[in-house]
C-alpha positions in Angstrom: -15.9 -10.6 17.8 -15.0 -13.9 19.4 -17.3 -14.2 22.4 -15.1 -16.8 24.1 -12.1 -14.4 24.2 -14.3 -11.5 25.3 -16.0 -13.5 28.1 -12.6 -14.8 29.2 -11.0 -11.4 29.5 -13.9 -9.5 31.0 -14.9 -12.4 33.3 -11.4 -13.2 34.5 -10.4 -9.6 35.0 -13.7 -9.0 36.9 -13.1 -11.9 39.2 -9.5 -10.9 39.9 -10.5 -7.3 40.8 -13.4 -8.5 42.9 -11.3 -10.9 44.8 -8.6 -8.3 45.5 -11.3 -5.8 46.5 -12.8 -8.2 49.0 -9.4 -8.9 50.5 -8.2 -5.4 50.8 -7.4 -2.2 49.0 -7.0 -2.2 45.2 -4.5 0.6 45.4 -2.0 -1.7 47.2 -1.7 -3.7 43.9 -0.8 -0.6 41.8 2.9 0.1 41.5 4.2 1.8 38.5 7.9 1.0 38.9 7.1 -2.7 39.2 5.0 -2.6 36.1 7.8 -0.7 34.2 10.3 -3.4 35.2 8.1 -6.3 34.0 6.6 -4.7 30.8 9.8 -2.9 29.9 11.9 -6.0 30.4 9.6 -8.2 28.4 9.4 -5.7 25.5 13.1 -5.2 25.5 13.9 -8.9 25.4 11.3 -9.6 22.8 12.8 -6.9 20.6 16.2 -8.5 21.0 14.7 -11.9 20.1 12.7 -10.9 17.0 13.1 -8.5 14.1 11.5 -5.1 14.5 9.1 -5.8 11.6 7.8 -8.9 13.4 7.4 -7.1 16.7 5.5 -4.2 15.1 3.2 -6.8 13.4 2.0 -8.0 16.8 -0.9 -5.6 16.7 -2.1 -7.1 13.4 -1.7 -10.6 14.8 -3.8 -9.6 17.9 -6.8 -9.0 15.6 -7.0 -12.7 15.0 -7.5 -13.3 18.8 -10.6 -11.2 18.9 -12.1 -11.7 15.4 -13.4 -15.1 14.4 -13.4 -16.2 10.8 -16.8 -15.7 9.3 -16.3 -18.5 6.7 -17.1 -22.0 8.0 -16.1 -25.4 6.7 -19.7 -26.1 5.6 -19.8 -22.9 3.4 -16.5 -23.9 1.8 -17.7 -27.4 1.0 -20.9 -26.0 -0.4 -18.9 -23.6 -2.6 -16.6 -26.4 -3.9 -19.6 -28.7 -4.6 -21.2 -25.8 -6.6 -18.0 -25.4 -8.6 -17.8 -29.1 -9.2 -21.3 -29.1 -10.5 -20.5 -26.3 -12.9 -17.3 -28.0 -14.1 -19.2 -31.3 -14.6 -22.0 -29.6 -16.7 -20.1 -27.0 -18.6 -16.4 -27.9 -18.3 -13.4 -26.6 -16.4 -13.2 -23.4 -18.5 -16.6 -22.4 -17.3 -15.2 -22.0 -13.8 -13.2 -18.8 -14.7 -16.1 -16.4 -14.3 -17.3 -18.0 -11.0 -13.7 -18.1 -9.7 -13.4 -14.3 -10.1 -16.3 -13.9 -7.7 -14.7 -16.0 -4.9 -13.7 -14.0 -1.8 -11.0 -16.4 -0.6 -7.7 -15.7 -2.6 -6.3 -19.1 -1.8 -9.3 -20.9 -3.4 -9.5 -18.4 -6.3 -5.8 -19.1 -7.1 -6.3 -22.8 -7.0 -9.4 -22.7 -9.3 -7.6 -20.5 -11.7 -4.7 -22.9 -11.9 -7.1 -25.6 -12.8 -8.8 -23.4 -15.4 -5.4 -22.7 -17.0 -4.9 -26.4 -17.4 -2.0 -26.7 -14.9 -0.8 -30.3 -14.2 -2.6 -31.7 -11.1 0.6 -32.6 -9.4 1.9 -29.0 -9.9 -1.4 -27.5 -8.6 -1.0 -29.7 -5.5 2.6 -28.6 -5.0 1.9 -24.9 -5.4 -1.1 -24.9 -3.0 0.7 -27.1 -0.4 3.8 -24.9 -0.5 1.7 -21.8 0.1 -0.1 -23.6 2.9 3.3 -24.6 4.5 4.5 -21.0 4.5 1.2 -19.8 5.9 1.6 -22.2 8.8 5.2 -21.0 9.3 4.0 -17.3 9.4 1.4 -18.3 12.0 4.1 -20.0 14.1 6.1 -16.8 14.1 3.2 -14.9 15.6 2.6 -17.6 18.2 6.3 -17.7 19.1 6.3 -14.0 19.9 3.6 -14.4 22.6 5.1 -17.6 23.8 8.4 -15.8 24.3 6.7 -13.0 26.1 4.8 -15.5 28.3 8.1 -17.2 29.3 9.8 -13.9 30.0 7.2 -12.2 32.1 7.6 -14.4 35.3 11.4 -14.1 35.1 11.2 -10.3 35.0 8.6 -10.5 37.8 11.2 -12.4 39.9 13.9 -10.0 38.9 11.8 -7.0 40.0 11.2 -8.8 43.3 14.9 -9.2 43.8 15.4 -5.5 43.1 12.7 -4.6 45.6 14.2 -6.9 48.2 17.6 -5.3 47.7 16.1 -1.8 48.2 14.2 -3.0 51.2 17.2 -4.6 52.9 19.1 -1.4 52.4 16.6 0.3 54.7 16.6 -2.2 57.6 17.4 0.5 60.0 13.8 1.6 59.6 11.6 -1.3 60.7 8.4 0.5 59.6 9.5 0.3 55.9 10.0 -3.5 55.9 6.3 -4.4 55.5 5.5 -2.0 52.7 8.8 -2.8 51.0 8.1 -6.5 51.0 4.6 -5.8 49.5 6.0 -3.8 46.7 8.7 -6.4 46.0 6.0 -9.2 45.7 3.8 -7.1 43.5 6.4 -7.3 40.7 6.1 -11.1 40.8 2.3 -10.8 40.7 2.6 -8.6 37.6 4.9 -11.1 35.9 2.6 -14.1 36.6 -0.5 -12.2 35.7 0.8 -11.0 32.3 2.2 -14.5 31.5 -0.8 -16.7 32.5 -3.7 -14.3 31.9 -2.5 -12.4 28.8 0.5 -13.7 26.8 0.2 -17.5 27.1 -3.6 -17.5 26.5 -3.1 -15.3 23.4 -0.5 -17.8 22.1 -2.9 -20.6 22.7 -5.8 -18.9 20.9 -3.5 -18.1 17.9 -2.7 -21.9 17.7 -6.4 -22.7 17.6 -7.0 -20.1 14.9 -4.1 -21.4 12.9 -5.4 -25.0 13.0 -8.8 -23.9 12.0 -7.4 -21.9 9.0 -5.1 -24.7 7.9 -8.0 -27.2 8.0 -10.1 -24.9 5.8 -7.2 -24.7 3.3 -6.7 -28.4 3.3 -10.4 -28.8 2.5 -9.9 -26.4 -0.4 -6.9 -28.2 -1.8 -8.7 -31.6 -1.7 -11.8 -30.1 -3.3 -9.9 -28.3 -6.1 -8.0 -31.4 -7.0 -11.2 -33.5 -7.0 -12.8 -30.9 -9.3 -9.8 -31.1 -11.6 -10.1 -34.9 -11.6 -13.7 -34.7 -12.8 -15.2 -36.5 -9.7 -18.9 -36.5 -9.1 -20.0 -33.5 -6.9 -21.8 -35.8 -4.5 -18.7 -37.9 -4.1 -16.6 -34.7 -3.5 -19.0 -33.5 -0.9 -18.8 -36.8 1.0 -15.0 -36.8 0.7 -14.7 -33.3 2.1 -17.1 -34.1 5.0 -14.5 -36.5 6.2 -12.4 -33.5 7.3 -15.1 -32.5 9.7 -15.8 -33.8 13.2 -18.9 -36.1 13.7 -20.8 -33.2 15.5 -20.2 -30.8 12.6 -21.2 -33.5 10.1 -24.4 -34.1 11.9 -25.1 -30.4 12.0 -24.3 -30.1 8.3 -26.7 -33.0 7.5 -29.5 -31.4 9.5 -29.0 -28.1 7.7 -29.2 -29.8 4.4 -32.4 -31.6 5.4 -34.0 -28.4 6.6 -33.0 -26.7 3.3 -34.4 -29.6 1.3 -37.7 -29.5 3.3 -37.9 -25.8 2.8 -37.4 -26.2 -0.9 -40.1 -28.9 -1.1 -42.5 -26.6 0.8 -41.8 -23.7 -1.6 -42.3 -26.0 -4.6 -45.7 -27.2 -3.2 -46.8 -23.7 -2.8 
């Protein structure tokens, strides 16, 4: 579970409800017809904009918002360095058995292409093409929530207009003007809330997740091509560290130092 997403949703929703409770009655912000106008309109327009299969796949996409990738860049670099060490000592064909044990299908496919003796340029083209289509699929998921985020305020305004029309039709009853205006404005509130608290943040988180995954795949591509070229494992490690931010590189170096010291301590014992 991604703690940032969980803290954002729980914390933000809690503050909203507490602020509303301090200022008045929570029941005043509950209006089913207004919610139906906003949600129903957003869903209907999204269905018109995207194929049904893409819309149904939204639930699967949502999983990426709450679940953080367990594999880090440091682990991938360590795996590639290990593969490079095996290839340097035993040859590229020795990688086949190790490749079968890899959990990441993208890396496994790349290593198997190398084991099969595929031309380096072709290996690069195959992996980069797959990466390009992966990025395109990610953009489709992001665009669904971006569309929903752009539609929600518009339907909130539309609901407000509907509410105002209904209110103006009852001007002969002054006592109904205040409650009618409140109901009309609630629809705008729903539209803004859904857009800026739900849909747009989800689209933003999906972009972050996409960039993270693409970075990991780029590290894999560079590492696989370096292994195929027969480069020194240490050189490969330093090359792949260039993909990381200075903070992550420092953390990576500290972990290596701790691991080395732990190894020395065990050897002394």
